Backbone as numpy.savetxt, mean C-alpha at the origin, in Angstrom:
# Nx Ny Nz CAx CAy CAz Cx Cy Cz
-24.19 -12.56 -5.70 -23.20 -12.54 -4.09 -21.58 -12.71 -4.15
-20.71 -12.02 -3.41 -19.43 -11.85 -3.45 -19.48 -13.15 -2.42
-19.05 -14.34 -2.65 -18.54 -15.11 -1.79 -17.46 -15.67 -1.08
-16.84 -15.62 -2.45 -14.99 -15.53 -2.42 -14.41 -14.71 -2.92
-13.36 -13.99 -1.86 -12.30 -12.84 -2.10 -10.99 -12.62 -1.00
-10.49 -11.61 -1.69 -9.29 -11.71 -1.19 -9.21 -9.99 -0.34
-9.26 -10.18 1.85 -9.62 -8.91 1.76 -8.08 -8.24 1.87
-7.44 -7.05 1.54 -5.94 -6.67 1.45 -5.79 -5.28 2.23
-4.57 -4.99 2.63 -4.63 -3.41 3.60 -3.16 -3.37 3.20
-2.55 -2.45 2.96 -1.41 -1.99 2.85 -0.92 -0.91 3.91
0.28 -0.90 4.41 0.86 0.45 5.23 1.81 0.70 4.00
2.45 2.00 4.39 2.92 2.77 3.29 4.30 3.61 3.79
4.95 4.54 3.16 5.77 5.17 3.80 5.04 6.66 3.54
4.09 6.76 3.22 3.48 8.01 2.87 1.99 7.77 2.00
1.44 8.89 1.64 0.05 8.74 0.85 -0.13 9.00 -0.83
1.36 9.17 -1.39 0.69 9.21 -3.16 1.86 8.08 -3.78
1.26 7.87 -4.36 1.42 6.39 -4.83 2.81 6.35 -5.96
2.65 7.39 -6.29 4.09 8.19 -7.80 5.31 8.76 -6.36
5.27 8.79 -5.34 6.32 9.36 -4.81 6.61 8.61 -3.59
5.66 7.92 -2.81 5.81 6.52 -1.63 5.81 5.63 -2.00
6.54 4.51 -1.12 6.54 2.80 -0.96 5.55 2.39 -0.32
5.67 1.19 -0.65 4.76 -0.13 0.01 5.97 -0.25 1.33
5.27 -0.33 2.82 6.13 -0.72 3.84 5.64 -2.47 4.33
4.31 -2.26 4.13 3.78 -3.72 4.83 2.90 -4.30 3.94
2.10 -6.03 3.69 1.20 -6.26 2.86 0.89 -7.32 3.64
-0.68 -6.86 3.90 -1.39 -8.05 4.53 -2.90 -8.29 3.87
-2.91 -9.53 3.85 -4.35 -9.90 3.70 -4.89 -11.66 3.79
-6.38 -11.38 4.30 -6.61 -12.90 4.41 -7.76 -13.23 2.90
-7.90 -14.37 2.98 -8.52 -14.82 1.96 -9.51 -15.57 2.58
-11.12 -15.09 1.70 -12.65 -15.55 2.55 -13.27 -16.74 1.73
-13.67 -17.59 2.49 -14.15 -18.32 1.09 -15.70 -18.97 2.66
-16.91 -18.26 1.44 -18.34 -18.94 2.65 -17.99 -17.73 3.62
-18.10 -16.89 3.43 -17.96 -16.31 4.64 -16.63 -16.26 6.15
-15.63 -17.73 5.54 -14.68 -17.83 6.58 -13.08 -17.49 6.29
-12.41 -17.26 7.28 -11.20 -16.50 6.74 -10.43 -17.76 7.06
-9.96 -18.67 5.69 -9.19 -19.51 5.15 -7.81 -19.79 4.66
-7.90 -18.59 4.46 -5.73 -18.38 4.65 -5.35 -17.15 4.52
-4.10 -16.72 5.13 -3.74 -15.40 5.26 -2.24 -15.44 4.72
-1.97 -14.26 4.08 -0.75 -13.80 3.90 -0.33 -12.05 4.41
0.82 -11.98 4.78 1.82 -10.76 5.36 3.56 -10.70 5.69
3.23 -9.69 5.33 5.02 -9.77 4.56 5.39 -8.10 4.93
6.11 -7.95 5.83 6.98 -6.54 6.01 7.91 -6.23 4.53
7.88 -5.45 4.20 8.45 -4.64 3.18 9.81 -3.76 3.16
11.31 -4.05 2.59 11.73 -3.04 2.89 12.32 -1.92 2.00
11.61 -0.59 1.61 11.52 0.17 0.96 12.61 1.19 0.70
13.18 0.50 1.08 14.90 1.16 1.21 14.96 2.66 1.10
14.36 3.36 2.37 14.43 4.35 2.93 14.13 4.65 4.36
14.61 5.74 4.93 14.31 5.64 6.29 12.94 6.24 6.46
11.91 5.91 7.41 10.92 5.94 7.60 10.63 7.70 7.68
9.43 8.05 8.23 9.11 9.33 8.42 8.42 8.62 9.54
8.93 9.71 10.67 8.56 9.49 11.78 7.17 9.69 12.28
6.52 10.06 11.38 4.79 9.73 11.81 4.62 8.78 11.90
4.60 8.03 10.52 4.93 6.48 9.58 5.43 5.67 10.94
6.33 5.76 11.64 6.89 4.97 12.77 6.02 5.35 13.77
5.51 6.27 14.07 4.25 6.60 15.39 2.83 5.51 14.98
2.25 5.90 13.73 1.41 5.38 13.41 1.17 4.04 13.43
2.61 3.05 12.89 2.44 1.74 12.73 2.79 1.03 13.55
4.30 1.50 14.30 4.83 0.87 15.50 6.06 0.03 14.52
6.03 0.32 12.79 7.11 -0.73 12.35 8.41 0.26 12.21
9.27 -0.01 12.67 10.68 0.76 12.90 11.73 0.58 11.89
12.45 1.43 11.38 13.56 0.93 10.33 14.45 -0.42 10.72
14.70 -0.52 11.95 15.02 -1.75 11.73 14.40 -3.02 11.37
13.05 -2.82 12.10 11.81 -4.08 11.18 12.13 -3.95 9.37
11.84 -2.54 9.00 11.59 -2.23 7.97 12.95 -3.37 6.86
14.31 -2.67 7.52 15.28 -2.77 6.87 15.23 -4.42 6.43
14.56 -5.26 7.56 14.36 -6.62 7.52 13.51 -7.54 6.69
12.78 -6.32 6.21 11.65 -6.56 5.26 11.57 -7.74 3.67
11.18 -8.00 3.34 10.76 -8.86 1.72 11.29 -7.48 0.86
11.92 -7.52 -0.29 12.08 -6.63 -1.38 10.79 -6.54 -2.05
10.69 -5.37 -2.61 9.06 -4.95 -2.72 8.56 -5.99 -4.02
10.04 -6.64 -5.11 9.60 -6.86 -6.03 8.85 -8.51 -5.39
9.78 -9.57 -4.79 8.84 -10.66 -4.03 7.78 -10.77 -3.30
7.85 -9.49 -3.05 6.73 -8.92 -1.90 5.02 -9.05 -2.93
5.38 -8.42 -3.76 3.97 -8.32 -4.78 3.79 -9.29 -5.65
5.10 -9.96 -5.67 4.85 -11.34 -6.89 4.17 -12.34 -5.79
4.75 -12.15 -4.30 4.02 -13.64 -3.79 2.47 -12.78 -3.32
2.09 -11.61 -3.42 0.78 -10.94 -2.80 0.27 -11.78 -4.13
0.65 -11.38 -5.31 -0.24 -11.91 -6.23 -0.70 -13.19 -7.00
0.46 -13.90 -6.29 0.29 -15.53 -6.35 -1.29 -15.37 -5.47
-0.74 -15.33 -4.46 -1.78 -15.26 -3.03 -3.39 -15.08 -3.47
-3.50 -13.84 -4.08 -4.39 -13.82 -4.66 -5.41 -14.04 -5.84
-4.31 -14.65 -6.48 -5.09 -15.11 -7.84 -6.00 -15.90 -8.23
-6.88 -15.56 -8.75 -8.14 -15.62 -9.10 -9.19 -15.65 -8.23
-9.16 -14.37 -7.23 -10.04 -13.85 -6.65 -10.03 -12.35 -6.58
-11.34 -11.77 -6.43 -11.31 -10.37 -6.36 -10.96 -9.43 -5.23
-10.46 -8.51 -4.95 -10.13 -8.10 -3.86 -11.23 -7.07 -3.13
-10.80 -7.14 -1.95 -11.70 -6.04 -0.86 -11.09 -5.59 0.24
-11.53 -4.58 0.28 -10.58 -3.32 1.50 -11.65 -2.30 1.33
-11.23 -1.45 2.48 -11.75 -0.39 3.14 -10.84 0.65 2.12
-11.73 1.31 1.62 -10.80 2.61 0.68 -9.71 1.79 -0.63
-10.37 0.38 -1.11 -9.17 -0.76 -1.78 -8.96 0.11 -2.52
-9.22 1.14 -3.45 -8.40 1.82 -4.85 -7.39 2.27 -4.38
-6.88 2.49 -2.78 -6.38 3.39 -2.18 -5.04 2.43 -2.06
-5.38 1.70 -1.61 -3.84 0.30 -1.75 -3.82 -0.17 -2.89
-4.57 -0.18 -3.87 -4.46 -1.11 -4.99 -3.28 0.01 -5.76
-3.68 1.20 -6.02 -3.11 2.17 -6.40 -1.14 2.08 -5.98
-0.76 1.89 -5.18 0.20 1.10 -4.77 0.84 0.44 -5.80
-0.22 -0.80 -5.26 0.35 -1.97 -5.92 0.92 -2.24 -7.59
-0.92 -1.12 -8.29 -0.97 -0.89 -9.46 0.79 -0.14 -9.77
1.24 1.13 -9.26 2.27 1.93 -9.57 3.37 0.79 -9.85
4.00 0.33 -8.97 4.73 -0.74 -8.52 4.59 -1.72 -9.90
3.36 -2.13 -10.15 3.49 -3.46 -11.28 3.78 -2.73 -12.34
3.34 -1.43 -12.76 3.51 -0.94 -13.58 4.95 -0.55 -14.20
5.77 -0.13 -13.03 6.93 0.35 -12.98 7.77 -1.42 -13.28
7.40 -2.02 -12.82 8.18 -3.48 -13.17 7.87 -4.27 -14.22
6.76 -3.65 -14.85 6.10 -4.86 -16.37 5.18 -5.89 -15.69
5.02 -5.73 -14.62 3.83 -6.95 -13.87 2.31 -6.73 -14.82
1.82 -7.71 -15.30 0.23 -7.33 -15.32 -0.48 -7.54 -13.96
-1.15 -6.72 -14.39 -2.13 -6.38 -12.94 -3.07 -5.84 -12.98
-4.60 -6.92 -13.02 -5.65 -6.24 -13.94 -6.89 -7.13 -12.30
-7.23 -6.04 -11.59 -8.37 -6.95 -10.30 -9.67 -6.49 -10.37
-10.93 -6.81 -10.10 -11.99 -6.80 -9.78 -11.97 -6.20 -7.90
-12.78 -5.42 -7.64 -12.70 -5.67 -6.03 -14.15 -5.06 -5.93
-14.35 -4.83 -4.15 -15.46 -4.47 -3.67 -14.53 -3.24 -2.31
-15.39 -2.38 -2.36 -14.78 -1.13 -1.54 -15.72 -1.29 -0.54
-15.14 -1.13 1.01 -15.89 -1.31 1.62 -16.43 0.05 2.27
-15.27 1.06 2.31 -15.53 2.18 2.35 -17.29 2.95 1.86
-17.25 2.65 0.43 -18.06 2.59 -0.28 -19.49 2.35 0.43
-19.45 0.77 0.61 -20.41 0.19 1.16 -21.03 0.87 2.18
-20.10 1.23 3.38 -20.49 1.90 4.67 -21.36 3.15 4.56
-20.56 4.09 3.63 -21.39 5.27 2.80 -22.87 4.89 2.50
-23.01 4.08 2.32 -24.63 3.16 1.45 -24.93 2.71 2.51
-25.12 1.98 3.34 -25.56 1.58 4.20 -25.67 1.92 5.56
-24.77 2.25 5.99 -24.54 3.02 7.39 -24.45 4.67 7.19
-25.23 5.10 6.54 -25.52 6.76 7.03 -25.47 7.12 8.35
-26.13 6.19 9.41 -26.33 6.56 11.13 -24.85 6.75 11.55
-24.14 5.86 10.95 -22.44 5.87 11.70 -21.55 7.34 11.69
-21.45 8.30 12.42 -20.67 9.81 12.19 -19.12 9.44 11.43
-18.33 8.85 11.24 -17.64 8.66 10.32 -17.58 7.12 9.76
-16.94 7.21 8.45 -16.55 6.18 7.63 -15.07 5.56 7.91
-14.25 5.90 8.65 -12.76 5.30 8.91 -13.06 3.83 9.08
-11.96 3.02 9.20 -11.79 1.47 9.39 -11.82 1.69 11.02
-11.23 2.88 11.57 -11.16 2.78 13.27 -12.10 2.92 13.84
-13.40 3.85 12.98 -14.76 4.33 13.60 -15.97 3.00 13.83
-15.58 2.82 12.42 -16.58 1.59 11.69 -16.47 0.55 13.25
-15.39 -0.01 13.23 -14.80 -1.28 14.38 -15.33 -1.20 15.37
-15.43 0.52 15.92 -15.91 0.81 17.46 -17.22 0.64 17.45
-17.71 1.17 15.91 -19.39 0.82 15.97 -20.10 0.05 15.74
-18.92 -1.19 15.49 -19.69 -2.27 15.23 -19.62 -3.38 16.07
-18.18 -2.80 17.10 -17.64 -3.89 17.64 -17.21 -4.85 17.37
-16.32 -4.76 16.20 -15.49 -5.31 15.44 -13.91 -5.28 16.34
-13.48 -6.63 16.77 -12.87 -6.82 17.71 -11.34 -6.52 16.67
-10.23 -6.03 17.31 -9.19 -6.06 16.42 -8.01 -5.86 17.36
-6.95 -6.69 17.32 -5.95 -6.97 18.05 -5.25 -5.58 18.07
-4.96 -4.94 16.25 -4.14 -3.66 16.80 -4.43 -3.17 15.81
-4.24 -1.40 15.64 -4.82 -0.66 14.32 -3.16 -0.13 13.54
-3.71 -0.04 12.23 -2.44 0.14 11.08 -1.70 -0.31 11.19
-1.88 -2.55 11.55 -1.27 -3.38 10.60 -1.63 -3.67 9.51
-0.88 -4.22 8.48 -1.89 -4.43 7.50 -2.52 -6.15 7.24
-2.54 -6.56 8.06 -3.28 -8.13 8.56 -4.21 -7.78 9.42
-3.80 -7.26 10.35 -5.58 -6.97 11.43 -6.09 -6.27 10.83
-5.55 -4.85 10.05 -6.68 -3.98 9.17 -7.52 -4.92 8.01
-6.74 -5.85 7.37 -7.33 -6.74 6.60 -8.59 -7.54 7.31
-8.06 -8.31 7.80 -9.33 -9.15 8.68 -10.35 -7.81 8.75
-9.83 -7.08 9.57 -10.99 -6.33 10.31 -12.16 -5.34 9.00
-11.33 -5.49 7.92 -11.95 -4.94 6.30 -12.72 -6.27 6.21
-12.08 -7.90 6.17 -13.11 -8.31 5.76 -14.56 -8.62 6.95
-14.16 -8.55 7.87 -15.10 -8.68 8.79 -16.07 -7.63 8.91
-15.86 -6.60 8.24 -16.72 -5.35 7.92 -17.41 -5.91 6.67
-16.81 -6.28 6.02 -17.52 -6.89 4.18 -18.54 -7.68 5.21
-18.38 -9.20 6.03 -19.03 -9.81 5.83 -20.78 -9.37 6.96
-20.43 -8.43 7.61 -21.29 -7.51 8.69 -22.26 -7.04 7.62
-21.39 -6.38 6.41 -22.37 -5.56 5.58 -22.94 -6.46 4.60
-23.03 -7.79 4.20 -23.51 -8.57 3.19 -23.91 -9.34 4.02
-24.29 -9.10 5.23 -25.50 -10.28 6.33 -26.62 -9.40 6.25
-26.17 -7.74 6.55 -27.28 -6.97 6.91 -28.17 -6.48 5.69
-27.61 -6.39 4.61 -27.94 -5.91 3.39 -27.45 -6.31 1.98
-27.01 -7.52 2.03 -26.89 -8.57 0.86 -27.86 -9.25 0.35
-29.25 -9.39 0.91 -30.26 -9.73 0.50 -31.19 -8.88 -0.26
-30.93 -7.46 0.07 -31.93 -6.47 -0.03 -31.13 -5.94 -1.85
-29.85 -5.62 -1.62 -29.43 -5.37 -2.62 -28.19 -6.04 -3.05
-28.52 -6.89 -3.60 -26.96 -7.87 -3.84 -25.78 -7.56 -4.82
-26.58 -6.25 -5.72 -25.70 -5.82 -6.97 -24.83 -4.86 -6.30
-25.24 -4.35 -5.31 -23.88 -3.82 -4.08 -22.43 -4.54 -4.13
-23.21 -6.00 -3.68 -21.26 -6.07 -3.85 -20.75 -7.65 -4.73
-21.46 -6.89 -5.77 -20.28 -7.52 -6.75 -19.36 -6.83 -7.21
-18.27 -7.50 -7.57 -16.85 -6.94 -7.52 -16.62 -6.19 -9.07
-16.34 -4.73 -8.70 -16.46 -3.98 -10.24 -14.81 -3.66 -10.37
-14.44 -3.73 -11.73 -13.14 -3.53 -12.18 -12.64 -2.16 -11.47
-10.94 -2.55 -10.84 -10.25 -1.75 -10.19 -9.55 -0.52 -11.29
-9.80 0.36 -11.19 -8.95 1.51 -12.28 -8.08 2.60 -11.70
-6.96 2.38 -11.99 -6.22 3.44 -11.59 -5.26 3.62 -12.36
-5.09 4.97 -12.85 -4.40 5.51 -13.97 -2.44 5.50 -13.82
-1.87 5.33 -14.28 -0.35 5.33 -13.68 0.21 4.84 -15.00
1.97 6.18 -14.66 2.83 5.85 -16.03 3.87 5.17 -15.60
4.48 4.72 -15.76 5.72 3.87 -16.18 6.30 4.78 -15.25
7.21 4.58 -13.92 8.72 5.35 -14.03 9.75 4.72 -14.12
10.59 5.30 -14.99 11.74 4.90 -15.33 12.72 4.90 -13.82
13.43 3.53 -13.75 15.11 3.53 -13.09 15.78 5.20 -13.51
16.57 5.21 -12.12 17.35 5.86 -12.23 18.56 5.71 -12.79
19.05 6.46 -14.25 20.28 6.48 -15.24 21.26 6.13 -14.18
22.06 5.04 -14.62 23.75 5.08 -14.24 24.64 6.71 -14.15
24.30 7.99 -14.76 24.94 9.43 -14.60 24.21 9.64 -13.45
22.90 10.08 -13.49 22.02 10.25 -12.15 22.48 9.47 -11.12
22.71 8.34 -11.05 23.63 7.89 -9.87 24.89 8.41 -9.07
25.39 8.13 -10.32 27.04 8.75 -10.21 26.81 10.32 -9.79
26.30 10.79 -10.47 26.31 12.59 -9.76 25.82 12.29 -8.38
24.97 11.48 -7.71 24.31 11.68 -6.88 25.08 11.32 -5.80
25.71 10.39 -6.13 26.86 9.58 -5.50 27.91 10.66 -4.81
28.42 11.25 -5.64 29.10 12.03 -5.78 29.13 13.37 -4.93
27.95 13.44 -5.08 26.98 14.71 -4.36 27.17 14.40 -3.16
26.72 13.22 -2.77 26.67 12.83 -1.54 27.80 12.59 -0.43
28.94 12.18 -1.13 30.20 12.19 -0.80 30.85 13.24 -0.52
31.09 14.07 -1.23 31.52 15.62 -1.44 31.38 16.16 0.04
29.82 16.38 0.02 28.83 16.50 1.31 28.46 16.38 2.07
28.62 14.77 2.20 29.01 14.15 3.48 27.40 14.50 3.89
26.44 13.71 3.16 25.25 13.95 3.29 24.54 13.00 3.51
23.50 12.36 4.35 22.81 11.00 4.78 21.90 11.42 4.35
21.53 10.68 2.72 20.33 10.56 2.48 19.14 9.83 2.93
17.82 10.22 2.82 16.88 8.98 3.52 16.64 7.83 2.67
17.11 7.29 1.47 16.62 6.81 0.12 17.96 5.97 -0.60
17.78 5.26 -0.49 19.00 4.48 -1.08 19.41 4.82 -2.77
20.29 5.21 -3.10 20.38 5.48 -4.23 20.09 4.93 -5.82
20.28 3.47 -5.41 20.02 2.48 -6.22 18.37 2.09 -6.72
17.71 2.59 -5.28 16.05 2.33 -5.77 15.33 3.62 -6.16
15.94 4.66 -6.53 15.72 5.97 -6.93 15.14 5.76 -8.95
14.12 6.72 -8.69 13.30 6.42 -10.47 14.42 7.53 -11.28
13.75 7.96 -12.18 14.58 9.21 -12.62 13.97 10.57 -11.63
12.50 10.98 -11.60 12.60 11.74 -11.52 12.44 12.17 -9.90
12.58 11.22 -9.15 13.64 10.72 -7.73 14.76 11.73 -7.73
15.67 11.17 -8.28 17.06 11.22 -8.54 17.46 12.88 -9.05
16.62 12.95 -9.84 16.81 14.50 -10.71 15.98 15.64 -9.35
15.25 15.41 -8.70 14.58 15.79 -7.66 15.46 16.07 -6.52
16.38 15.14 -5.97 17.05 15.05 -5.02 18.19 15.76 -5.40
18.97 15.92 -6.73 19.97 16.36 -7.28 19.75 17.74 -7.28
18.49 18.49 -7.52 18.42 19.48 -7.30 18.34 20.47 -6.28
17.69 19.32 -5.15 17.71 19.86 -4.12 18.86 20.21 -3.49
19.88 19.14 -3.68 21.38 19.18 -3.29 22.13 20.72 -3.48
21.88 20.76 -5.15 22.52 21.64 -5.67 21.70 23.26 -5.14
20.49 23.39 -4.71 19.74 24.28 -3.94 20.25 24.75 -2.56
20.51 23.63 -1.91 21.51 23.86 -0.51 22.82 23.60 -0.46
23.37 23.11 -1.09 24.91 23.18 -0.98 25.52 23.96 -2.38
25.09 23.78 -3.26 25.53 24.43 -4.82 26.52 23.13 -5.27
27.05 23.72 -6.83 27.71 22.33 -7.20 28.75 22.48 -6.72
29.67 21.09 -6.74 30.85 20.60 -6.35 32.11 21.56 -7.36
32.23 22.54 -6.41 33.75 23.16 -7.61 34.82 22.53 -7.65
35.10 22.95 -9.00 36.09 22.32 -10.26 37.30 23.03 -10.42
38.40 22.58 -10.26 39.30 23.12 -10.07 40.09 22.97 -11.95
């Protein structure tokens, strides 16, 4: 039976680990059914936040700009959860962002985890929906607010403890952590030539980019350059 774990939740700038970025990390450490420690940090994604993300999370561009850089945020989280399996609602979604960033930076990351979404599908067929929001209402799990990383991590931990209490003795194997697997390819940072070309285009056409050039990888820089060429054309050369 799972007795110690770290429940984690991330807020992101979008839904795709390969193209979107980590915005906030929240986690709680659970030992013998009790929350014994917590971790929370805003992350500066080095980009302008989509309006739908601001509306959903309440995190503004100004708040994000004061956040920790991604490298230190991920490293501090990995220190916090060292030696513990992870838990979360659709845990592989959050893990995919951590894994993609870790691979890009050459940081070793192999974790096991328990997914409360899979457990809810198995043990709570009567629940009309299996989202964390719905299950918290369905099971009367109290939350201070929604769609902020720490509160959602706490909610996932409370959900897991409820499921363990109700179904753990009957099917203890369902609560054993399993290897978290997400295939990701390393994304190389943009080259000096790519960044120089983009900077030249931005200055010439007076473009407001929604991402910091220094934070781009090669594919992002290439895609942005192509988009600018398509809209404005190449810089005339005399």
